C-alpha positions, -999 to +999 in steps of 0.1 A: +145-030+448+183-028+442+207-030+470+240-010+468+272-013+487+298+013+481+280+025+450+280-010+435+248-030+430+246-063+449+235-090+426+203-108+436+202-146+436+171-163+422+157-195+437+176-219+415+208-198+411+239-205+432+268-184+444+304-190+455+317-182+489+353-191+499+357-210+467+328-233+473+295-230+454+262-231+472+227-237+459+204-264+447+225-279+419+241-308+439+255-327+409+275-297+398+287-291+433+298-327+437+322-321+408+334-290+426+340-311+457+361-336+437+385-308+427+386-295+463+393-329+477+422-335+453+436-301+464+432-309+501+448-343+495+478-327+478+482-303+507+481-331+532+506-352+513+529-322+510+527-316+547+535-352+555+565-352+532+578-318+543+603-331+569+585-313+597+583-331+631+553-354+634+536-332+660+541-302+637+525-320+608+495-331+629+490-295+641+493-281+606+467-306+593+443-296+621+449-259+616+451-255+579+438-285+560+409-299+581+391-266+583+390-264+545+376-298+543+350-291+570+338-260+553+334-278+519+315-307+536+291-283+553+280-269+520+283-298+495+269-333+496+298-357+489+297-393+477+309-419+502+337-429+478+350-394+476+355-392+514+370-427+516+398-419+493+411-389+513+405-407+545+427-437+534+455-415+521+457-393+552+455-423+575+482-441+556+505-410+556+500-405+593+507-441+601+540-439+583+548-405+598+540-416+634+555-451+628+524-469+638+518-505+628+493-513+601+470-529+627+467-496+646+431-484+647+420-453+627+404-439+658+438-426+670+442-407+638 
């Protein structure tokens, strides 16, 4: 049975195949997807650093992170299985950047961020 949408065939996905949706692959090949996540995390980290160095007011940076950067990260994490070390790197860099931006002491807890 072939499915068609606007006179184009919709490709069928076999059990061990994967597909990409919103730039993130999905399927059973978790090793390959971890490599995809590494690239995505680097991109998200660059976006977060660019926002923190943009000269925007601190509240604008926090709002932009919550609106544009964190949803990308959440979507990727829902579909890929990251290594703990991959997440710690982005967490440290965002926490450090926000501490500097908000002029918080080093001893400030990460719970605030």
